[in-house]
C-alpha positions as CSV (number, residue, x, y, z in Angstrom):
1,M,0.0,0.0,0.0
2,F,2.8,2.4,0.9
3,P,4.6,2.2,-2.5
4,L,1.3,2.9,-4.3
5,R,0.5,6.0,-2.1
6,F,4.1,7.2,-2.5
7,A,3.9,6.9,-6.3
8,S,0.6,8.9,-6.3
9,L,2.2,11.7,-4.3
10,V,5.2,11.8,-6.6
11,A,3.0,11.9,-9.6
12,A,0.9,14.7,-8.1
13,S,3.9,16.8,-7.2
14,I,5.3,16.4,-10.7
15,C,2.1,17.5,-12.3
16,A,1.7,20.5,-10.0
17,S,5.3,21.8,-10.3
18,P,5.8,24.8,-12.5
19,S,7.1,24.2,-16.0
20,P,10.8,24.9,-16.5
21,A,11.9,28.1,-18.1
22,A,12.2,28.1,-21.9
23,A,15.6,27.1,-23.1
24,E,17.8,29.8,-24.3
25,S,19.2,30.0,-27.8
26,S,20.8,32.5,-30.1
27,Y,18.7,34.5,-32.5
28,V,18.9,37.0,-35.4
29,Y,16.0,39.4,-34.9
30,C,14.9,41.8,-37.6
31,D,12.2,43.7,-39.4
32,N,11.1,41.5,-42.4
33,G,9.7,44.3,-44.4
34,L,6.0,43.3,-44.1
35,R,3.5,46.0,-43.2
36,C,0.0,45.6,-42.2
37,F,-3.0,47.6,-41.0
38,K,-4.5,45.3,-38.4
39,A,-2.8,43.7,-35.3
40,P,-1.3,41.3,-34.7
41,C,1.2,42.1,-37.5
42,P,4.0,39.8,-38.6
43,S,6.4,42.6,-39.2
44,N,9.3,41.1,-37.3
45,S,11.0,37.7,-37.4
46,A,13.7,35.9,-35.5
47,L,16.0,33.1,-36.8
48,D,16.8,30.5,-34.2
49,L,20.5,29.7,-35.0
50,A,20.3,26.3,-33.2
51,T,17.4,24.9,-35.2
52,G,17.2,27.1,-38.3
53,A,13.5,27.9,-37.5
54,I,12.2,31.3,-38.3
55,I,9.6,32.6,-35.9
56,E,7.3,35.0,-37.7
57,G,5.5,37.9,-36.0
58,V,7.7,37.9,-32.9
59,S,8.2,41.0,-30.8
60,I,11.3,41.6,-28.7
61,D,11.7,42.4,-25.0
62,A,15.2,43.9,-24.5
63,S,14.5,45.1,-21.0
64,G,16.5,42.2,-19.5
65,L,19.7,43.0,-21.4
66,P,22.8,44.1,-19.3
67,Q,23.3,47.9,-19.3
68,Q,26.3,47.7,-21.7
69,D,24.2,45.8,-24.2
70,K,21.2,48.2,-23.8
71,A,23.6,51.0,-24.8
72,I,24.3,49.2,-28.1
73,T,20.7,48.7,-28.9
74,D,19.7,52.2,-27.9
75,L,22.3,54.0,-30.1
76,S,21.8,52.1,-33.3
77,D,19.3,50.1,-35.4
78,A,21.4,47.0,-35.0
79,L,18.7,45.1,-33.1
80,Y,16.0,45.7,-35.7
81,T,18.1,45.1,-38.8
82,G,19.5,41.8,-37.9
83,K,23.1,43.1,-37.4
84,I,23.5,41.4,-34.0
85,I,23.0,38.0,-32.5
86,V,21.0,38.0,-29.2
87,R,20.8,35.3,-26.6
88,G,17.4,34.6,-25.2
89,S,14.3,32.5,-25.3
90,I,10.9,32.6,-27.1
91,E,7.9,32.8,-24.8
92,Q,4.2,33.2,-25.5
93,R,2.6,36.3,-24.0
94,T,-1.1,37.1,-24.0
95,Q,-2.1,40.5,-25.2
96,T,-5.5,42.0,-25.8
97,I,-5.8,43.4,-29.3
98,N,-9.0,44.9,-30.4
99,G,-10.8,43.4,-27.4
100,K,-9.5,39.9,-28.1
101,D,-6.9,38.0,-26.2
102,Q,-4.1,36.7,-28.4
103,S,-1.1,34.6,-27.5
104,L,1.9,36.0,-29.3
105,P,5.6,35.0,-29.4
106,W,8.1,37.3,-27.7
107,L,11.9,37.0,-27.9
108,V,13.1,37.7,-24.4
109,A,16.7,38.9,-24.9
110,T,19.3,38.3,-22.1
111,R,22.5,39.4,-23.8
112,I,24.1,40.4,-27.1
113,V,26.4,37.6,-28.4
114,R,28.1,39.0,-31.5
115,T,27.7,40.6,-34.9
116,A,25.6,38.6,-37.3
117,R,27.1,37.2,-40.5
118,D,25.4,38.0,-43.8
119,S,24.4,34.3,-44.1
120,E,22.6,34.5,-40.8
121,R,20.6,37.6,-41.9
122,K,19.0,36.1,-45.1
123,H,15.5,36.2,-43.6
124,C,15.8,39.9,-43.1
125,S,14.3,42.2,-45.8
126,S,17.5,44.1,-46.3
127,H,21.0,43.0,-45.3
């Protein structure tokens, strides 16, 4: 009886535990040239360098960047033109757009890694 009860408690605690944080990867984030008149708008995309996947319609949250990295993004358009590689994770955030809740992807940047190569910026509209 005890092993069965113990197994039930373990299973319950696993199911109740919070999900782990999204894994970090390196991304090239940029404006893809699309323009629209109604939100949500897929104007930005991010290339996941680990998987090669392009996440369309992603916004970026650069508030978690270290101060020295924020200075780089504040003084130039490097972040929005795909000129730099950022480290971070993609998370879904709910936003209310025109009275409707929508789950949208956000790239949560944690640091700037390096300058992007031209081959890594192919998904950008102009490189």
